PDB file of N, CA, C and O in Angstrom:
ATOM      1  N   MET A   1      14.032  34.670 -24.885  1.00  0.00           N
ATOM      2  CA  MET A   1      13.614  35.562 -23.826  1.00  0.00           C
ATOM      3  C   MET A   1      13.551  34.771 -22.513  1.00  0.00           C
ATOM      4  O   MET A   1      12.826  33.781 -22.412  1.00  0.00           O
ATOM      5  N   THR A   2      14.300  35.209 -21.531  1.00  0.00           N
ATOM      6  CA  THR A   2      14.293  34.527 -20.251  1.00  0.00           C
ATOM      7  C   THR A   2      13.405  35.278 -19.271  1.00  0.00           C
ATOM      8  O   THR A   2      13.414  36.507 -19.215  1.00  0.00           O
ATOM      9  N   THR A   3      12.650  34.524 -18.512  1.00  0.00           N
ATOM     10  CA  THR A   3      11.765  35.126 -17.523  1.00  0.00           C
ATOM     11  C   THR A   3      12.515  35.314 -16.219  1.00  0.00           C
ATOM     12  O   THR A   3      13.650  34.861 -16.068  1.00  0.00           O
ATOM     13  N   VAL A   4      11.874  35.981 -15.287  1.00  0.00           N
ATOM     14  CA  VAL A   4      12.492  36.226 -13.989  1.00  0.00           C
ATOM     15  C   VAL A   4      12.781  34.912 -13.277  1.00  0.00           C
ATOM     16  O   VAL A   4      13.844  34.744 -12.680  1.00  0.00           O
ATOM     17  N   SER A   5      11.825  33.976 -13.341  1.00  0.00           N
ATOM     18  CA  SER A   5      12.044  32.694 -12.663  1.00  0.00           C
ATOM     19  C   SER A   5      13.222  31.936 -13.261  1.00  0.00           C
ATOM     20  O   SER A   5      13.975  31.291 -12.532  1.00  0.00           O
ATOM     21  N   GLU A   6      13.389  32.006 -14.574  1.00  0.00           N
ATOM     22  CA  GLU A   6      14.528  31.341 -15.205  1.00  0.00           C
ATOM     23  C   GLU A   6      15.841  31.977 -14.762  1.00  0.00           C
ATOM     24  O   GLU A   6      16.837  31.280 -14.568  1.00  0.00           O
ATOM     25  N   LYS A   7      15.844  33.281 -14.604  1.00  0.00           N
ATOM     26  CA  LYS A   7      17.047  33.962 -14.141  1.00  0.00           C
ATOM     27  C   LYS A   7      17.388  33.561 -12.719  1.00  0.00           C
ATOM     28  O   LYS A   7      18.558  33.376 -12.386  1.00  0.00           O
ATOM     29  N   VAL A   8      16.364  33.426 -11.874  1.00  0.00           N
ATOM     30  CA  VAL A   8      16.590  33.021 -10.484  1.00  0.00           C
ATOM     31  C   VAL A   8      17.145  31.607 -10.431  1.00  0.00           C
ATOM     32  O   VAL A   8      18.078  31.328  -9.677  1.00  0.00           O
ATOM     33  N   ILE A   9      16.568  30.713 -11.235  1.00  0.00           N
ATOM     34  CA  ILE A   9      17.048  29.328 -11.269  1.00  0.00           C
ATOM     35  C   ILE A   9      18.505  29.292 -11.700  1.00  0.00           C
ATOM     36  O   ILE A   9      19.325  28.631 -11.062  1.00  0.00           O
ATOM     37  N   LYS A  10      18.831  29.986 -12.762  1.00  0.00           N
ATOM     38  CA  LYS A  10      20.203  29.972 -13.265  1.00  0.00           C
ATOM     39  C   LYS A  10      21.184  30.592 -12.276  1.00  0.00           C
ATOM     40  O   LYS A  10      22.354  30.213 -12.224  1.00  0.00           O
ATOM     41  N   LYS A  11      20.697  31.539 -11.502  1.00  0.00           N
ATOM     42  CA  LYS A  11      21.557  32.191 -10.518  1.00  0.00           C
ATOM     43  C   LYS A  11      21.907  31.239  -9.380  1.00  0.00           C
ATOM     44  O   LYS A  11      23.028  31.269  -8.873  1.00  0.00           O
ATOM     45  N   HIS A  12      20.952  30.387  -8.970  1.00  0.00           N
ATOM     46  CA  HIS A  12      21.145  29.553  -7.794  1.00  0.00           C
ATOM     47  C   HIS A  12      21.633  28.133  -8.089  1.00  0.00           C
ATOM     48  O   HIS A  12      22.155  27.470  -7.193  1.00  0.00           O
ATOM     49  N   LEU A  13      21.480  27.666  -9.298  1.00  0.00           N
ATOM     50  CA  LEU A  13      21.910  26.308  -9.617  1.00  0.00           C
ATOM     51  C   LEU A  13      23.264  26.315 -10.319  1.00  0.00           C
ATOM     52  O   LEU A  13      23.611  27.245 -11.047  1.00  0.00           O
ATOM     53  N   LYS A  14      24.000  25.263 -10.077  1.00  0.00           N
ATOM     54  CA  LYS A  14      25.292  25.124 -10.740  1.00  0.00           C
ATOM     55  C   LYS A  14      25.078  24.607 -12.154  1.00  0.00           C
ATOM     56  O   LYS A  14      24.071  23.966 -12.457  1.00  0.00           O
ATOM     57  N   GLU A  15      26.037  24.897 -13.000  1.00  0.00           N
ATOM     58  CA  GLU A  15      25.917  24.515 -14.405  1.00  0.00           C
ATOM     59  C   GLU A  15      25.847  23.003 -14.589  1.00  0.00           C
ATOM     60  O   GLU A  15      25.126  22.521 -15.463  1.00  0.00           O
ATOM     61  N   GLU A  16      26.579  22.258 -13.786  1.00  0.00           N
ATOM     62  CA  GLU A  16      26.549  20.800 -13.952  1.00  0.00           C
ATOM     63  C   GLU A  16      25.186  20.219 -13.584  1.00  0.00           C
ATOM     64  O   GLU A  16      24.788  19.188 -14.126  1.00  0.00           O
ATOM     65  N   VAL A  17      24.470  20.866 -12.671  1.00  0.00           N
ATOM     66  CA  VAL A  17      23.118  20.416 -12.331  1.00  0.00           C
ATOM     67  C   VAL A  17      22.157  20.752 -13.470  1.00  0.00           C
ATOM     68  O   VAL A  17      21.306  19.940 -13.834  1.00  0.00           O
ATOM     69  N   MET A  18      22.299  21.936 -14.019  1.00  0.00           N
ATOM     70  CA  MET A  18      21.397  22.373 -15.084  1.00  0.00           C
ATOM     71  C   MET A  18      21.599  21.585 -16.375  1.00  0.00           C
ATOM     72  O   MET A  18      20.708  21.570 -17.224  1.00  0.00           O
ATOM     73  N   ASN A  19      22.731  20.939 -16.542  1.00  0.00           N
ATOM     74  CA  ASN A  19      22.997  20.175 -17.752  1.00  0.00           C
ATOM     75  C   ASN A  19      22.602  18.707 -17.645  1.00  0.00           C
ATOM     76  O   ASN A  19      22.820  17.940 -18.583  1.00  0.00           O
ATOM     77  N   THR A  20      22.028  18.309 -16.523  1.00  0.00           N
ATOM     78  CA  THR A  20      21.616  16.914 -16.381  1.00  0.00           C
ATOM     79  C   THR A  20      20.331  16.653 -17.161  1.00  0.00           C
ATOM     80  O   THR A  20      19.556  17.568 -17.441  1.00  0.00           O
ATOM     81  N   ILE A  21      20.127  15.400 -17.501  1.00  0.00           N
ATOM     82  CA  ILE A  21      18.936  15.000 -18.252  1.00  0.00           C
ATOM     83  C   ILE A  21      17.680  15.242 -17.419  1.00  0.00           C
ATOM     84  O   ILE A  21      16.662  15.698 -17.940  1.00  0.00           O
ATOM     85  N   GLU A  22      17.755  14.939 -16.129  1.00  0.00           N
ATOM     86  CA  GLU A  22      16.599  15.115 -15.250  1.00  0.00           C
ATOM     87  C   GLU A  22      16.153  16.575 -15.209  1.00  0.00           C
ATOM     88  O   GLU A  22      14.962  16.879 -15.269  1.00  0.00           O
ATOM     89  N   PHE A  23      17.130  17.463 -15.105  1.00  0.00           N
ATOM     90  CA  PHE A  23      16.809  18.888 -15.067  1.00  0.00           C
ATOM     91  C   PHE A  23      16.153  19.329 -16.377  1.00  0.00           C
ATOM     92  O   PHE A  23      15.169  20.069 -16.368  1.00  0.00           O
ATOM     93  N   ARG A  24      16.699  18.875 -17.489  1.00  0.00           N
ATOM     94  CA  ARG A  24      16.146  19.235 -18.798  1.00  0.00           C
ATOM     95  C   ARG A  24      14.713  18.718 -18.955  1.00  0.00           C
ATOM     96  O   ARG A  24      13.860  19.407 -19.514  1.00  0.00           O
ATOM     97  N   GLU A  25      14.450  17.504 -18.461  1.00  0.00           N
ATOM     98  CA  GLU A  25      13.101  16.945 -18.551  1.00  0.00           C
ATOM     99  C   GLU A  25      12.113  17.755 -17.719  1.00  0.00           C
ATOM    100  O   GLU A  25      11.002  18.044 -18.164  1.00  0.00           O
ATOM    101  N   ILE A  26      12.524  18.114 -16.515  1.00  0.00           N
ATOM    102  CA  ILE A  26      11.650  18.923 -15.656  1.00  0.00           C
ATOM    103  C   ILE A  26      11.416  20.286 -16.274  1.00  0.00           C
ATOM    104  O   ILE A  26      10.296  20.796 -16.259  1.00  0.00           O
ATOM    105  N   GLU A  27      12.463  20.873 -16.815  1.00  0.00           N
ATOM    106  CA  GLU A  27      12.350  22.180 -17.457  1.00  0.00           C
ATOM    107  C   GLU A  27      11.387  22.125 -18.643  1.00  0.00           C
ATOM    108  O   GLU A  27      10.573  23.029 -18.828  1.00  0.00           O
ATOM    109  N   LEU A  28      11.481  21.072 -19.435  1.00  0.00           N
ATOM    110  CA  LEU A  28      10.586  20.887 -20.570  1.00  0.00           C
ATOM    111  C   LEU A  28       9.139  20.708 -20.110  1.00  0.00           C
ATOM    112  O   LEU A  28       8.217  21.266 -20.705  1.00  0.00           O
ATOM    113  N   GLN A  29       8.948  19.929 -19.051  1.00  0.00           N
ATOM    114  CA  GLN A  29       7.609  19.711 -18.513  1.00  0.00           C
ATOM    115  C   GLN A  29       6.997  21.028 -18.019  1.00  0.00           C
ATOM    116  O   GLN A  29       5.815  21.290 -18.242  1.00  0.00           O
ATOM    117  N   ILE A  30       7.787  21.831 -17.364  1.00  0.00           N
ATOM    118  CA  ILE A  30       7.304  23.127 -16.878  1.00  0.00           C
ATOM    119  C   ILE A  30       6.897  24.018 -18.041  1.00  0.00           C
ATOM    120  O   ILE A  30       5.860  24.680 -17.982  1.00  0.00           O
ATOM    121  N   ARG A  31       7.694  24.041 -19.088  1.00  0.00           N
ATOM    122  CA  ARG A  31       7.354  24.856 -20.267  1.00  0.00           C
ATOM    123  C   ARG A  31       6.065  24.379 -20.922  1.00  0.00           C
ATOM    124  O   ARG A  31       5.233  25.191 -21.325  1.00  0.00           O
ATOM    125  N   GLU A  32       5.899  23.053 -21.029  1.00  0.00           N
ATOM    126  CA  GLU A  32       4.676  22.506 -21.629  1.00  0.00           C
ATOM    127  C   GLU A  32       3.449  22.873 -20.796  1.00  0.00           C
ATOM    128  O   GLU A  32       2.409  23.245 -21.341  1.00  0.00           O
ATOM    129  N   GLU A  33       3.576  22.765 -19.468  1.00  0.00           N
ATOM    130  CA  GLU A  33       2.465  23.124 -18.590  1.00  0.00           C
ATOM    131  C   GLU A  33       2.127  24.612 -18.709  1.00  0.00           C
ATOM    132  O   GLU A  33       0.960  25.003 -18.674  1.00  0.00           O
ATOM    133  N   LYS A  34       3.153  25.418 -18.846  1.00  0.00           N
ATOM    134  CA  LYS A  34       2.938  26.862 -18.991  1.00  0.00           C
ATOM    135  C   LYS A  34       2.193  27.156 -20.292  1.00  0.00           C
ATOM    136  O   LYS A  34       1.278  27.979 -20.306  1.00  0.00           O
ATOM    137  N   LEU A  35       2.575  26.494 -21.384  1.00  0.00           N
ATOM    138  CA  LEU A  35       1.886  26.689 -22.658  1.00  0.00           C
ATOM    139  C   LEU A  35       0.439  26.215 -22.589  1.00  0.00           C
ATOM    140  O   LEU A  35      -0.456  26.861 -23.135  1.00  0.00           O
ATOM    141  N   LEU A  36       0.209  25.090 -21.921  1.00  0.00           N
ATOM    142  CA  LEU A  36      -1.168  24.610 -21.751  1.00  0.00           C
ATOM    143  C   LEU A  36      -2.005  25.596 -20.947  1.00  0.00           C
ATOM    144  O   LEU A  36      -3.165  25.850 -21.272  1.00  0.00           O
ATOM    145  N   ARG A  37      -1.411  26.147 -19.899  1.00  0.00           N
ATOM    146  CA  ARG A  37      -2.119  27.119 -19.075  1.00  0.00           C
ATOM    147  C   ARG A  37      -2.486  28.356 -19.895  1.00  0.00           C
ATOM    148  O   ARG A  37      -3.593  28.879 -19.773  1.00  0.00           O
ATOM    149  N   ILE A  38      -1.560  28.820 -20.724  1.00  0.00           N
ATOM    150  CA  ILE A  38      -1.825  29.968 -21.584  1.00  0.00           C
ATOM    151  C   ILE A  38      -2.944  29.640 -22.567  1.00  0.00           C
ATOM    152  O   ILE A  38      -3.829  30.461 -22.808  1.00  0.00           O
ATOM    153  N   LYS A  39      -2.901  28.439 -23.132  1.00  0.00           N
ATOM    154  CA  LYS A  39      -3.915  28.009 -24.087  1.00  0.00           C
ATOM    155  C   LYS A  39      -5.295  27.981 -23.432  1.00  0.00           C
ATOM    156  O   LYS A  39      -6.263  28.493 -23.996  1.00  0.00           O
ATOM    157  N   TRP A  40      -5.385  27.380 -22.236  1.00  0.00           N
ATOM    158  CA  TRP A  40      -6.674  27.289 -21.554  1.00  0.00           C
ATOM    159  C   TRP A  40      -7.167  28.654 -21.094  1.00  0.00           C
ATOM    160  O   TRP A  40      -8.370  28.915 -21.116  1.00  0.00           O
ATOM    161  N   ASP A  41      -6.253  29.528 -20.678  1.00  0.00           N
ATOM    162  CA  ASP A  41      -6.657  30.885 -20.297  1.00  0.00           C
ATOM    163  C   ASP A  41      -7.256  31.623 -21.485  1.00  0.00           C
ATOM    164  O   ASP A  41      -8.258  32.324 -21.346  1.00  0.00           O
ATOM    165  N   GLU A  42      -6.646  31.464 -22.644  1.00  0.00           N
ATOM    166  CA  GLU A  42      -7.153  32.102 -23.860  1.00  0.00           C
ATOM    167  C   GLU A  42      -8.519  31.531 -24.227  1.00  0.00           C
ATOM    168  O   GLU A  42      -9.426  32.274 -24.602  1.00  0.00           O
ATOM    169  N   LYS A  43      -8.662  30.225 -24.120  1.00  0.00           N
ATOM    170  CA  LYS A  43      -9.944  29.595 -24.429  1.00  0.00           C
ATOM    171  C   LYS A  43     -11.035  30.081 -23.474  1.00  0.00           C
ATOM    172  O   LYS A  43     -12.156  30.366 -23.895  1.00  0.00           O
ATOM    173  N   ARG A  44     -10.698  30.173 -22.188  1.00  0.00           N
ATOM    174  CA  ARG A  44     -11.663  30.664 -21.200  1.00  0.00           C
ATOM    175  C   ARG A  44     -12.034  32.123 -21.467  1.00  0.00           C
ATOM    176  O   ARG A  44     -13.196  32.503 -21.325  1.00  0.00           O
ATOM    177  N   ARG A  45     -11.050  32.940 -21.855  1.00  0.00           N
ATOM    178  CA  ARG A  45     -11.312  34.342 -22.158  1.00  0.00           C
ATOM    179  C   ARG A  45     -12.274  34.477 -23.340  1.00  0.00           C
ATOM    180  O   ARG A  45     -13.203  35.284 -23.305  1.00  0.00           O
ATOM    181  N   ARG A  46     -12.039  33.670 -24.397  1.00  0.00           N
ATOM    182  CA  ARG A  46     -12.939  33.708 -25.557  1.00  0.00           C
ATOM    183  C   ARG A  46     -14.342  33.250 -25.189  1.00  0.00           C
ATOM    184  O   ARG A  46     -15.328  33.817 -25.661  1.00  0.00           O
ATOM    185  N   SER A  47     -14.436  32.227 -24.349  1.00  0.00           N
ATOM    186  CA  SER A  47     -15.733  31.729 -23.921  1.00  0.00           C
ATOM    187  C   SER A  47     -16.495  32.787 -23.126  1.00  0.00           C
ATOM    188  O   SER A  47     -17.699  32.963 -23.311  1.00  0.00           O
ATOM    189  N   MET A  48     -15.795  33.480 -22.251  1.00  0.00           N
ATOM    190  CA  MET A  48     -16.438  34.538 -21.466  1.00  0.00           C
ATOM    191  C   MET A  48     -16.898  35.677 -22.363  1.00  0.00           C
ATOM    192  O   MET A  48     -17.964  36.251 -22.140  1.00  0.00           O
ATOM    193  N   GLU A  49     -16.106  36.007 -23.370  1.00  0.00           N
ATOM    194  CA  GLU A  49     -16.483  37.065 -24.309  1.00  0.00           C
ATOM    195  C   GLU A  49     -17.740  36.669 -25.078  1.00  0.00           C
ATOM    196  O   GLU A  49     -18.626  37.500 -25.279  1.00  0.00           O
ATOM    197  N   LYS A  50     -17.828  35.415 -25.510  1.00  0.00           N
ATOM    198  CA  LYS A  50     -19.025  34.942 -26.208  1.00  0.00           C
ATOM    199  C   LYS A  50     -20.248  35.031 -25.301  1.00  0.00           C
ATOM    200  O   LYS A  50     -21.329  35.428 -25.736  1.00  0.00           O
ATOM    201  N   GLN A  51     -20.065  34.657 -24.040  1.00  0.00           N
ATOM    202  CA  GLN A  51     -21.175  34.704 -23.089  1.00  0.00           C
ATOM    203  C   GLN A  51     -21.652  36.136 -22.885  1.00  0.00           C
ATOM    204  O   GLN A  51     -22.857  36.381 -22.820  1.00  0.00           O
ATOM    205  N   ARG A  52     -20.725  37.084 -22.783  1.00  0.00           N
ATOM    206  CA  ARG A  52     -21.110  38.499 -22.642  1.00  0.00           C
ATOM    207  C   ARG A  52     -21.858  38.976 -23.874  1.00  0.00           C
ATOM    208  O   ARG A  52     -22.828  39.727 -23.773  1.00  0.00           O
ATOM    209  N   CYS A  53     -21.397  38.534 -25.043  1.00  0.00           N
ATOM    210  CA  CYS A  53     -22.054  38.928 -26.290  1.00  0.00           C
ATOM    211  C   CYS A  53     -23.474  38.369 -26.329  1.00  0.00           C
ATOM    212  O   CYS A  53     -24.403  39.077 -26.717  1.00  0.00           O
ATOM    213  N   ARG A  54     -23.652  37.118 -25.935  1.00  0.00           N
ATOM    214  CA  ARG A  54     -24.992  36.518 -25.907  1.00  0.00           C
ATOM    215  C   ARG A  54     -25.902  37.266 -24.936  1.00  0.00           C
ATOM    216  O   ARG A  54     -27.076  37.493 -25.226  1.00  0.00           O
ATOM    217  N   ALA A  55     -25.357  37.644 -23.794  1.00  0.00           N
ATOM    218  CA  ALA A  55     -26.147  38.367 -22.799  1.00  0.00           C
ATOM    219  C   ALA A  55     -26.592  39.729 -23.344  1.00  0.00           C
ATOM    220  O   ALA A  55     -27.727  40.148 -23.119  1.00  0.00           O
ATOM    221  N   ARG A  56     -25.701  40.413 -24.056  1.00  0.00           N
ATOM    222  CA  ARG A  56     -26.075  41.712 -24.642  1.00  0.00           C
ATOM    223  C   ARG A  56     -27.178  41.545 -25.666  1.00  0.00           C
ATOM    224  O   ARG A  56     -28.125  42.332 -25.701  1.00  0.00           O
ATOM    225  N   TRP A  57     -27.060  40.512 -26.510  1.00  0.00           N
ATOM    226  CA  TRP A  57     -28.099  40.286 -27.520  1.00  0.00           C
ATOM    227  C   TRP A  57     -29.422  39.916 -26.869  1.00  0.00           C
ATOM    228  O   TRP A  57     -30.487  40.321 -27.336  1.00  0.00           O
ATOM    229  N   SER A  58     -29.355  39.161 -25.812  1.00  0.00           N
ATOM    230  CA  SER A  58     -30.562  38.783 -25.092  1.00  0.00           C
ATOM    231  C   SER A  58     -31.245  40.028 -24.522  1.00  0.00           C
ATOM    232  O   SER A  58     -32.469  40.145 -24.581  1.00  0.00           O
ATOM    233  N   ASP A  59     -30.458  40.955 -23.972  1.00  0.00           N
ATOM    234  CA  ASP A  59     -31.021  42.208 -23.450  1.00  0.00           C
ATOM    235  C   ASP A  59     -31.641  43.032 -24.561  1.00  0.00           C
ATOM    236  O   ASP A  59     -32.711  43.614 -24.382  1.00  0.00           O
ATOM    237  N   ARG A  60     -30.982  43.086 -25.701  1.00  0.00           N
ATOM    238  CA  ARG A  60     -31.507  43.865 -26.827  1.00  0.00           C
ATOM    239  C   ARG A  60     -32.814  43.273 -27.337  1.00  0.00           C
ATOM    240  O   ARG A  60     -33.766  44.001 -27.617  1.00  0.00           O
ATOM    241  N   GLU A  61     -32.854  41.950 -27.456  1.00  0.00           N
ATOM    242  CA  GLU A  61     -34.068  41.309 -27.952  1.00  0.00           C
ATOM    243  C   GLU A  61     -35.235  41.548 -27.007  1.00  0.00           C
ATOM    244  O   GLU A  61     -36.346  41.811 -27.466  1.00  0.00           O
ATOM    245  N   SER A  62     -35.017  41.463 -25.714  1.00  0.00           N
ATOM    246  CA  SER A  62     -36.105  41.673 -24.772  1.00  0.00           C
ATOM    247  C   SER A  62     -36.566  43.125 -24.810  1.00  0.00           C
ATOM    248  O   SER A  62     -37.755  43.390 -24.631  1.00  0.00           O
ATOM    249  N   THR A  63     -35.662  44.070 -25.037  1.00  0.00           N
ATOM    250  CA  THR A  63     -36.037  45.468 -25.140  1.00  0.00           C
ATOM    251  C   THR A  63     -36.861  45.697 -26.403  1.00  0.00           C
ATOM    252  O   THR A  63     -37.858  46.419 -26.370  1.00  0.00           O
ATOM    253  N   ILE A  64     -36.460  45.098 -27.497  1.00  0.00           N
ATOM    254  CA  ILE A  64     -37.183  45.251 -28.768  1.00  0.00           C
ATOM    255  C   ILE A  64     -38.599  44.709 -28.635  1.00  0.00           C
ATOM    256  O   ILE A  64     -39.551  45.352 -29.079  1.00  0.00           O
ATOM    257  N   PHE A  65     -38.749  43.543 -28.035  1.00  0.00           N
ATOM    258  CA  PHE A  65     -40.066  42.933 -27.915  1.00  0.00           C
ATOM    259  C   PHE A  65     -40.953  43.710 -26.946  1.00  0.00           C
ATOM    260  O   PHE A  65     -42.168  43.755 -27.140  1.00  0.00           O
ATOM    261  N   ARG A  66     -40.396  44.306 -25.937  1.00  0.00           N
ATOM    262  CA  ARG A  66     -41.200  45.105 -24.994  1.00  0.00           C
ATOM    263  C   ARG A  66     -41.704  46.381 -25.663  1.00  0.00           C
ATOM    264  O   ARG A  66     -42.836  46.801 -25.422  1.00  0.00           O
ATOM    265  N   LYS A  67     -40.876  46.997 -26.497  1.00  0.00           N
ATOM    266  CA  LYS A  67     -41.272  48.255 -27.165  1.00  0.00           C
ATOM    267  C   LYS A  67     -42.275  47.971 -28.279  1.00  0.00           C
ATOM    268  O   LYS A  67     -43.196  48.757 -28.506  1.00  0.00           O
ATOM    269  N   GLY A  68     -42.097  46.859 -28.966  1.00  0.00           N
ATOM    270  CA  GLY A  68     -42.874  46.539 -30.151  1.00  0.00           C
ATOM    271  C   GLY A  68     -44.307  46.369 -29.852  1.00  0.00           C
ATOM    272  O   GLY A  68     -45.098  46.095 -30.754  1.00  0.00           O
TER     273      GLY A  68
END
């Protein structure tokens, strides 16, 4: 699956440039950074969800103790 940015790159660069080792290394580095960013975004999303869950439980506990 090619992204829009990959299509733009392929449209503007010549094939001999895209086949160089330097280009391949940069391309690989970009993909690795993208995967890391996705990983950290997912981790942050899970952390925020846990925090919301803790906040809800905290609200419930305080309501229970006030009524009791």
